[in-house]
DOKEVEX-858585 format. One record per residue (C-alpha): z, x, y. Coordinates in pm, 1 decimal, always signed. Example, Ala and Ser with C-alpha at 12.3 -4.5 7.8 and 13.67 -1.06 7.14 Angstrom:
2
+780.0_+1230.0_-450.0
+714.0_+1367.0_-106.0
This chain:
511
-2798.8_-1677.2_+8915.8
-2531.0_-1787.3_+8687.3
-2773.9_-1856.9_+8406.3
-2993.3_-1560.4_+8473.4
-2609.9_-1320.7_+8443.7
-2512.3_-1474.8_+8175.9
-2828.5_-1428.4_+7981.2
-2823.5_-1091.0_+8066.4
-2459.9_-972.6_+7985.6
-2543.2_-1180.9_+7668.8
-2788.2_-890.1_+7574.0
-2617.4_-642.2_+7687.1
-2312.6_-726.5_+7497.9
-2558.2_-768.2_+7194.5
-2714.4_-427.4_+7238.9
-2353.4_-261.5_+7240.2
-2323.6_-409.3_+6905.5
-2080.6_-681.1_+6791.0
-2102.1_-540.5_+6464.0
-1739.9_-533.3_+6324.9
-1554.8_-640.4_+6635.3
-1533.3_-1023.7_+6581.9
-1399.8_-1029.9_+6950.3
-1770.6_-965.6_+7082.1
-1908.0_-1211.6_+6876.4
-1679.0_-1503.8_+7056.3
-1737.1_-1346.0_+7377.9
-2168.9_-1355.6_+7310.0
-2115.9_-1737.7_+7247.1
-1934.0_-1789.5_+7523.1
-2184.6_-1627.0_+7729.5
-2430.5_-1825.0_+7577.8
-2219.5_-2145.2_+7634.0
-2182.9_-2052.9_+7972.8
-2554.2_-2012.8_+8037.0
-2635.4_-2310.5_+7896.2
-2403.7_-2547.3_+8082.5
-2547.1_-2393.2_+8376.9
-2882.6_-2460.8_+8283.5
-2778.1_-2807.4_+8207.7
-2638.0_-2841.3_+8590.2
-2958.9_-2692.0_+8717.6
-3164.0_-2992.1_+8555.2
-2961.5_-3303.0_+8657.4
-3257.8_-3401.8_+8881.6
-3475.5_-3444.8_+8575.5
-3206.0_-3497.7_+8297.3
-3000.3_-3812.0_+8211.7
-2634.2_-3766.7_+8400.3
-2480.4_-3756.4_+8076.5
-2690.5_-3486.6_+7916.7
-2653.8_-3297.0_+8217.8
-2302.5_-3337.4_+8394.8
-2149.4_-3434.9_+8078.3
-2270.6_-3180.8_+7827.3
-2265.8_-2931.5_+8093.2
-1915.4_-2940.7_+8180.1
-1831.8_-2948.6_+7768.0
-2046.6_-2633.3_+7737.3
-1873.2_-2470.7_+8003.9
-1507.4_-2578.5_+7901.5
-1674.4_-2468.8_+7534.4
-1721.3_-2143.1_+7654.7
-1389.4_-2081.9_+7840.1
-1257.1_-2146.5_+7494.0
-1465.6_-1908.5_+7315.1
-1390.5_-1644.5_+7537.5
-1024.4_-1711.7_+7487.9
-1041.9_-1716.8_+7132.8
-1213.6_-1358.9_+7202.5
-869.4_-1276.0_+7382.0
-701.5_-1368.0_+7067.9
-866.5_-1188.1_+6813.3
-894.6_-863.7_+7028.8
-538.5_-890.5_+7049.2
-509.1_-938.5_+6659.2
-333.4_-1309.4_+6711.1
-348.4_-1616.7_+6610.0
-548.3_-1855.4_+6803.4
-318.4_-2140.6_+6894.5
-466.0_-2479.9_+6770.6
-475.5_-2601.8_+7119.7
-736.3_-2339.5_+7219.2
-1038.2_-2586.6_+7160.8
-804.2_-2903.8_+7285.1
-933.9_-2888.7_+7630.2
-1320.8_-2884.9_+7521.4
-1231.8_-3247.3_+7345.8
-1071.2_-3375.8_+7636.6
-1374.9_-3303.8_+7830.2
-1667.7_-3423.4_+7551.0
-1459.6_-3765.6_+7512.3
-1407.5_-3825.5_+7930.0
-1697.1_-3704.7_+8102.2
-1948.4_-3929.7_+7969.9
-1739.5_-4235.4_+8083.5
-1672.7_-4097.4_+8455.4
-2006.5_-3909.6_+8497.1
-2095.4_-4162.3_+8808.1
-1794.4_-4156.4_+8947.6
-1727.3_-3812.9_+9166.4
-1380.6_-3838.1_+9218.6
-1216.7_-3875.4_+8859.0
-1514.9_-3626.5_+8748.5
-1402.2_-3378.0_+9003.0
-1061.8_-3398.0_+8947.2
-1092.6_-3418.6_+8533.8
-1316.7_-3124.9_+8526.2
-1110.3_-2891.2_+8783.3
-764.6_-2964.4_+8567.2
-925.2_-2875.3_+8214.3
-1109.1_-2574.6_+8343.3
-805.2_-2474.3_+8579.0
-570.9_-2539.0_+8257.6
-797.9_-2312.4_+8024.5
-779.0_-2076.5_+8306.5
-420.5_-2040.7_+8296.0
-409.5_-2030.2_+7920.3
-633.0_-1747.1_+7923.6
-450.4_-1608.1_+8187.6
-143.1_-1594.8_+7982.5
-255.3_-1462.7_+7684.8
-388.4_-1172.1_+7877.9
-17.3_-1117.6_+8095.4
+181.9_-1180.3_+7779.4
+17.5_-880.5_+7612.8
-52.5_-657.1_+7875.4
+218.0_-410.0_+7733.2
+48.7_-371.1_+7421.7
-325.9_-329.1_+7534.4
-426.6_+15.4_+7691.0
-600.4_+34.3_+8033.8
-726.8_-133.1_+8302.0
-999.9_-374.5_+8143.5
-723.7_-669.0_+8088.9
-647.1_-659.9_+8463.2
-1028.5_-723.6_+8529.6
-1003.4_-949.1_+8246.3
-710.2_-1155.8_+8414.8
-895.9_-1129.1_+8774.8
-1188.9_-1317.0_+8635.2
-988.6_-1551.2_+8504.2
-791.3_-1558.0_+8804.4
-1089.4_-1625.7_+9032.4
-1193.4_-1920.6_+8787.4
-855.7_-2105.7_+8801.9
-893.5_-2036.0_+9214.4
-1251.9_-2221.5_+9214.7
-1068.8_-2509.9_+9025.6
-839.6_-2538.5_+9295.9
-1050.3_-2541.4_+9607.4
-1247.0_-2764.3_+9409.9
-1044.3_-3036.0_+9383.9
-905.9_-2960.1_+9737.2
-1254.5_-3020.4_+9880.6
-1211.2_-3379.4_+9770.5
-1027.6_-3440.0_+10079.7
-1271.2_-3296.9_+10305.4
-1560.0_-3499.1_+10247.5
-1701.7_-3835.9_+10144.8
-1679.1_-3864.7_+9785.6
-1902.4_-4152.6_+9771.8
-2195.0_-3939.0_+9857.3
-2310.6_-3743.7_+9547.3
-2440.0_-3428.7_+9743.6
-2169.6_-3425.9_+9992.8
-1996.7_-3161.6_+9825.9
-2286.8_-2960.2_+9727.9
-2325.4_-2957.3_+10133.6
-1961.8_-2789.0_+10189.5
-1971.3_-2431.6_+10340.3
-1704.4_-2420.0_+10076.5
-1937.4_-2503.0_+9839.2
-2123.7_-2231.8_+9881.5
-1833.6_-1954.9_+9851.7
-1741.0_-2095.0_+9597.3
-2066.6_-2049.3_+9380.3
-2073.7_-1689.3_+9536.3
-1738.3_-1661.3_+9385.2
-1874.3_-1848.1_+9018.8
-2117.7_-1566.2_+9009.9
-1887.5_-1291.8_+8982.0
-1677.2_-1423.8_+8713.3
-1947.3_-1332.6_+8411.7
-1956.7_-991.4_+8545.5
-1593.4_-974.8_+8567.2
-1536.0_-1098.3_+8238.1
-1814.4_-882.5_+8077.5
-1657.7_-548.0_+8268.5
-1356.9_-643.2_+8153.6
-1387.6_-711.8_+7787.1
-1648.7_-390.0_+7735.1
-1355.3_-213.1_+7895.1
-1080.0_-309.0_+7724.9
-1303.5_-245.1_+7396.1
-1373.5_+94.4_+7500.5
-1053.3_+207.0_+7623.7
-923.0_+55.8_+7258.0
-1139.7_+296.1_+7102.6
-1042.3_+603.9_+7349.9
-714.2_+468.8_+7219.0
-748.3_+459.7_+6891.3
-972.1_+813.2_+6860.9
-715.3_+990.4_+7092.5
-450.1_+824.5_+6858.5
-607.5_+988.4_+6559.6
-643.8_+1362.8_+6713.6
-277.9_+1337.7_+6808.4
-219.7_+1225.9_+6415.4
-488.0_+1516.0_+6300.6
-283.4_+1764.5_+6531.8
+46.4_+1663.2_+6393.0
-52.6_+1714.9_+6047.2
-250.1_+2036.5_+6123.3
+57.7_+2139.0_+6275.9
+291.6_+2085.3_+5960.4
+52.8_+2165.5_+5720.2
+183.7_+2516.8_+5508.0
-206.9_+2583.9_+5433.7
-402.0_+2782.8_+5715.3
-639.5_+2526.8_+5848.5
-968.1_+2603.5_+6088.8
-1235.3_+2402.4_+6243.2
-1522.5_+2565.3_+6335.2
-1887.8_+2514.2_+6520.9
-2179.7_+2753.7_+6436.7
-1906.6_+2970.1_+6305.4
-1716.1_+2960.4_+6608.2
-1326.8_+2936.2_+6576.7
-1244.0_+2583.8_+6775.4
-917.0_+2482.3_+6655.5
-662.9_+2724.4_+6449.5
-309.1_+2530.9_+6297.7
-2.3_+2771.5_+6315.4
-36.4_+2840.0_+5956.7
-398.1_+2987.9_+6020.0
-247.6_+3206.7_+6325.5
+53.9_+3339.2_+6097.5
-228.0_+3403.2_+5785.2
-400.9_+3613.8_+6036.0
-118.6_+3783.7_+6254.7
-330.0_+3679.4_+6545.3
-232.0_+3405.5_+6825.1
-402.3_+3119.5_+6888.9
-507.4_+3264.1_+7236.1
-690.5_+3566.6_+7046.8
-888.2_+3344.4_+6780.2
-970.1_+3073.4_+6967.0
-1357.0_+3075.2_+7052.8
-1458.4_+3379.0_+6829.4
-1627.7_+3386.6_+6545.4
-1379.3_+3341.8_+6235.7
-1610.2_+3607.3_+6001.3
-1463.6_+3895.4_+6230.3
-1157.3_+3865.2_+6026.4
-1356.4_+3841.0_+5705.3
-1438.4_+4186.9_+5511.6
-1788.9_+4312.8_+5564.1
-1837.1_+4229.0_+5147.4
-1764.6_+3878.2_+5181.3
-1903.8_+3776.2_+5547.7
-2189.8_+3585.2_+5409.1
-2028.0_+3424.3_+5163.9
-1807.6_+3256.5_+5393.2
-2084.2_+3176.9_+5614.0
-2306.4_+3025.7_+5364.7
-2033.3_+2798.0_+5327.0
-1937.2_+2697.0_+5672.7
-2264.4_+2647.5_+5729.6
-2294.1_+2402.6_+5429.2
-2019.0_+2216.8_+5549.9
-2145.4_+2196.9_+5910.8
-2476.0_+2055.1_+5792.9
-2273.2_+1739.2_+5598.7
-2287.7_+1866.9_+5275.4
-1970.8_+1818.8_+5071.0
-1843.4_+2074.8_+4797.6
-1531.6_+2090.6_+4603.3
-1574.6_+2505.3_+4535.1
-1277.3_+2736.1_+4581.8
-1402.3_+3074.6_+4638.0
-1199.3_+3381.0_+4694.9
-1261.0_+3676.3_+5000.2
-1084.1_+3952.5_+5119.0
-932.9_+3908.0_+5526.2
-830.0_+4166.5_+5716.4
-528.2_+4078.8_+5907.1
-335.0_+4207.8_+6166.2
+1.5_+4260.1_+6021.4
-57.2_+4297.4_+5660.3
-369.3_+4476.8_+5612.9
-645.0_+4325.1_+5354.9
-528.2_+4038.9_+5171.4
-725.5_+3786.1_+4902.8
-784.7_+3446.7_+5078.7
-882.7_+3138.6_+4907.6
-1130.7_+2927.4_+5102.0
-1211.2_+2549.7_+5066.6
-1357.0_+2268.0_+5303.0
-1618.7_+2050.3_+5407.1
-1801.0_+1864.6_+5676.4
-1623.1_+1736.0_+5994.9
-1654.7_+1625.3_+6343.6
-1521.8_+1749.8_+6643.8
-1530.9_+1617.3_+6948.2
-1886.3_+1404.1_+6853.1
-2059.5_+1723.8_+6682.1
-2074.8_+1858.0_+6330.3
-1811.6_+2099.1_+6232.6
-1666.1_+2264.6_+5909.0
-1341.2_+2212.9_+5829.8
-1191.6_+2512.6_+5646.0
-840.6_+2528.9_+5477.4
-707.3_+2875.8_+5398.4
-471.1_+3021.9_+5157.3
-300.6_+3333.6_+5114.0
-345.9_+3420.0_+4693.7
-309.6_+3802.0_+4708.5
+21.1_+3766.4_+4527.0
-114.2_+3565.4_+4295.4
-440.1_+3754.7_+4189.0
-162.6_+4044.4_+4169.3
+64.6_+3865.1_+3972.5
-241.7_+3724.1_+3779.9
-350.0_+4077.2_+3671.0
-26.6_+4201.6_+3600.3
-5.4_+3918.2_+3354.5
-370.6_+4016.6_+3214.2
-266.8_+4344.5_+3210.1
+60.7_+4271.6_+2995.2
-129.7_+4081.8_+2748.4
-404.9_+4362.5_+2690.1
-202.4_+4658.4_+2743.1
+103.7_+4828.1_+2616.5
+412.8_+4752.5_+2856.1
+603.3_+5085.2_+2792.0
+296.9_+5333.8_+2795.8
+19.8_+5149.1_+2983.3
-248.7_+5201.2_+2716.8
-447.0_+4934.2_+2577.9
-312.0_+4722.3_+2275.6
-444.0_+4632.3_+1934.1
-629.4_+4317.0_+2115.3
-836.7_+4502.0_+2399.1
-896.4_+4792.6_+2132.8
-1042.4_+4523.2_+1881.4
-1273.1_+4418.3_+2234.9
-1382.7_+4780.8_+2284.5
-1472.7_+4834.4_+1908.6
-1683.7_+4489.9_+1892.0
-1846.2_+4623.7_+2283.2
-1896.9_+4979.1_+2096.1
-2093.2_+4788.1_+1771.0
-2306.5_+4614.4_+2037.1
-2396.4_+4909.5_+2226.3
-2497.1_+5099.5_+1907.7
-2756.5_+4821.8_+1824.4
-2949.0_+4951.0_+2090.0
-2874.3_+5318.8_+2106.1
-2833.8_+5433.2_+1781.1
-2563.1_+5648.4_+1822.4
-2221.0_+5652.9_+1635.2
-1856.3_+5578.5_+1696.5
-1501.3_+5708.0_+1548.2
-1151.5_+5553.3_+1496.0
-899.2_+5813.5_+1536.3
-591.9_+5614.5_+1379.6
-233.8_+5871.9_+1398.5
+98.7_+5822.7_+1309.5
+341.1_+6040.5_+1498.4
+561.1_+6268.2_+1228.2
+934.7_+6315.2_+1221.1
+987.2_+6023.4_+1584.0
+1249.9_+5825.9_+1351.3
+1506.9_+6092.9_+1335.0
+1435.5_+6116.4_+1697.6
+1541.2_+5803.4_+1735.9
+1862.7_+5818.2_+1496.1
+2008.3_+6080.8_+1677.5
+1943.5_+6030.0_+2035.4
+1859.6_+5681.2_+2103.8
+1555.4_+5493.2_+2200.6
+1538.5_+5580.2_+2560.7
+1483.5_+5930.5_+2413.6
+1225.3_+5790.3_+2164.4
+1051.7_+5619.3_+2469.3
+1015.0_+5957.1_+2618.9
+843.1_+6059.7_+2325.2
+602.8_+5822.8_+2298.8
+513.3_+5863.5_+2659.2
+472.0_+6213.1_+2653.1
+211.0_+6168.1_+2338.6
+30.6_+5906.5_+2495.9
-47.3_+6133.2_+2799.9
-149.3_+6428.7_+2558.2
-372.1_+6195.4_+2374.0
-538.8_+6076.2_+2697.9
-587.7_+6479.3_+2776.4
-706.3_+6521.8_+2468.6
-1026.7_+6277.2_+2493.7
-1295.5_+6194.8_+2748.8
-1248.4_+5902.0_+3010.5
-1497.4_+5709.2_+2845.5
-1337.4_+5670.2_+2506.6
-1012.9_+5460.4_+2461.3
-645.0_+5545.9_+2378.2
-448.1_+5281.3_+2202.0
-97.6_+5212.6_+2089.1
-115.6_+4959.6_+1810.3
+242.3_+4960.7_+1662.3
+549.8_+5156.3_+1711.0
+487.3_+5524.3_+1678.0
+107.0_+5420.6_+1599.6
-217.7_+5516.9_+1831.3
-561.3_+5487.0_+1807.4
-887.3_+5664.0_+1962.3
-1207.8_+5548.6_+1991.4
-1501.6_+5786.7_+2041.5
-1816.5_+5617.8_+2205.7
-2106.3_+5775.0_+2197.3
-2141.6_+6025.3_+1900.2
-2454.9_+6201.0_+1801.6
-2720.3_+5971.6_+1581.7
-2677.9_+6235.7_+1314.3
-2366.4_+6111.4_+1067.7
-2303.3_+6475.5_+1011.2
-2320.4_+6611.2_+1381.2
-2052.9_+6254.5_+1426.6
-1800.5_+6384.5_+1162.9
-1808.8_+6743.4_+1308.5
-1764.0_+6544.8_+1642.1
-1518.0_+6304.9_+1563.2
-1317.7_+6567.1_+1282.2
-1294.0_+6836.9_+1605.1
-1151.4_+6550.3_+1814.3
-903.0_+6474.0_+1544.8
-777.0_+6856.5_+1536.9
-767.6_+6898.2_+1895.6
-526.2_+6580.1_+1905.4
-328.3_+6737.4_+1618.1
-268.7_+7051.0_+1789.2
-187.0_+6884.9_+2062.8
+135.5_+6636.3_+1941.8
+238.3_+6957.0_+1724.9
+332.2_+7135.0_+2038.6
+727.1_+7125.8_+2143.6
+810.8_+6801.0_+2357.5
+1095.6_+6898.1_+2619.1
+1250.0_+6549.2_+2679.3
+1517.5_+6495.9_+2938.7
+1695.2_+6189.1_+2955.0
+2012.9_+6042.5_+3190.5
+2286.7_+5867.4_+3057.5
+2483.3_+5603.6_+3158.2
+2763.1_+5812.3_+3324.0
+2496.0_+5997.7_+3524.7
+2468.3_+6303.1_+3324.6
+2128.2_+6457.9_+3205.7
+2044.3_+6526.9_+2851.2
+1748.1_+6795.2_+2768.3
+1635.8_+6761.7_+2385.4
+1336.1_+6996.9_+2226.3
+1168.2_+6799.4_+1961.3
+903.9_+6913.2_+1683.6
+697.0_+6612.9_+1605.9
+341.9_+6666.1_+1420.4
+80.7_+6354.8_+1346.7
-78.1_+6174.0_+1046.3
-451.6_+6149.9_+1144.7
-711.0_+5915.9_+960.3
-1066.5_+5912.5_+1082.4
-1376.8_+5716.1_+995.2
-1709.3_+5705.3_+1138.4
-1918.6_+5420.8_+1171.5
-2176.2_+5229.8_+1277.8
-2271.8_+4832.7_+1383.4
-2353.4_+4764.3_+1059.6
-2036.9_+4869.0_+908.9
-1822.3_+4588.2_+950.4
-1592.5_+4407.8_+1224.3
-1349.3_+4579.4_+1384.0
-1052.9_+4422.3_+1149.7
-1250.2_+4665.5_+885.8
-1339.1_+4981.2_+1057.8
-925.0_+4984.6_+1182.1
-823.5_+4903.6_+801.9
-1065.0_+5193.3_+703.4
-913.7_+5435.4_+991.0
-537.3_+5341.6_+882.0
-647.7_+5383.8_+465.5
-712.4_+5752.1_+592.1
-434.3_+5827.6_+800.5
-173.1_+5752.6_+495.5
-401.2_+5958.6_+272.0
-319.7_+6271.7_+542.4
+64.5_+6117.1_+525.5
+43.6_+6142.1_+112.0
-94.1_+6512.2_+186.4
+190.9_+6635.8_+330.2
+155.3_+6502.2_+709.6
+12.6_+6696.6_+994.2
-287.9_+6676.0_+866.7
-663.8_+6465.8_+926.4
-857.1_+6315.9_+633.8
-1195.1_+6127.0_+667.1
-1216.6_+5813.8_+542.6
-1435.3_+5837.9_+183.7
-1659.3_+5569.5_+331.8
-1797.5_+5792.5_+577.7
-1779.5_+6137.3_+309.9
-2008.4_+5922.3_+120.8
């Protein structure tokens, strides 16, 4: 029974797995030695006494030493040097007393009992550092072995030790044998339970660490399985404006705008299937307290309670996107009039040239400079001049189509880009000049400007201001944007030289 149980337990422990667990390797080795020792005891009638008795007792002592080595390894402590000393004592002494019952029982009882006490001491000293109940089952197994050794020593006084079989026929011997069959089972259950409890304790500690990280993270963190929200940290609840109870076990995309739900679902599905992507993507989310917001998403695969899940990190980037939009607008728009600046105008001209290659239509540039603008600045200050510029910008936008571009390219200089003019050059010139004169008439109307002074008083000024306007009509083969702007600028200076308040067409267009 001892042999069979030891072999079964050896196979069971090997099946459970010893990979990465050195203490389990020692226990498998110990059970093999335990089985080998009882195999030798069974064959003592057919084997030489030295092999059966001496080697059997030595193997039994070695199995205890291996068990003790496994305990120290499990505890993460260095094994004492004297752990294997009892094995050496048993191997050295037992061959000389193999035919003497009293010394044999005495030596084996003392050696094995001492090893049991050593193992019990190793377990007991670390009981507070080792979690769970497995250690106490292990301790019970060791104490049972120690009790058997004590009973074996006491049995020497109850029989005639001159008879080799006298001990085997004692009723106490049957009881001791019954106890001995339970020791391997208790040892295996104790060590397996200790290992399992350590794993569970480690998982519990890790989960607690995860929760602490989740609680302290400034970034919103969510764990989803099949799209259902299983866990959310306080930052996530704050971002969405819902409590953890309101979020729990609901589909995460319920809060994502309909335009971006598929995007979020696809990424979460990829992460749950084990695909790790470093891609960051943005989606609009409907929050309970701030309305529609832009969130940036990222994440990867995750294991939640033993099942694949998706770990999602969320950051509110609404303010960042608004700031980026403002910065981009400042880079491409005039801060005073909010019209496109020279850089954006050049981009629009290049787009118009590209469109002309396909359509064959003409475009035109109307370059204008406000006349009589400097006296207003000199007499009433720059604040009043800014009011005039803003009013002029508004009049320009009202004079052209929405598809056309009105840009401010200098202090009091503006450019209008007319697109999709007729394919006929004559008709295109006519349309461009018509718009230029319309602009001139609009800008020549009196400006009634009201400014609030530092002392709170309002000053109203009526100012008359016209414009000098240059026009160039072009197609895609007429040159890049810089040349076209230069031609319109030249035509504008010709208008100034002609007495201001006039419109001139560039010579290249006339030819």
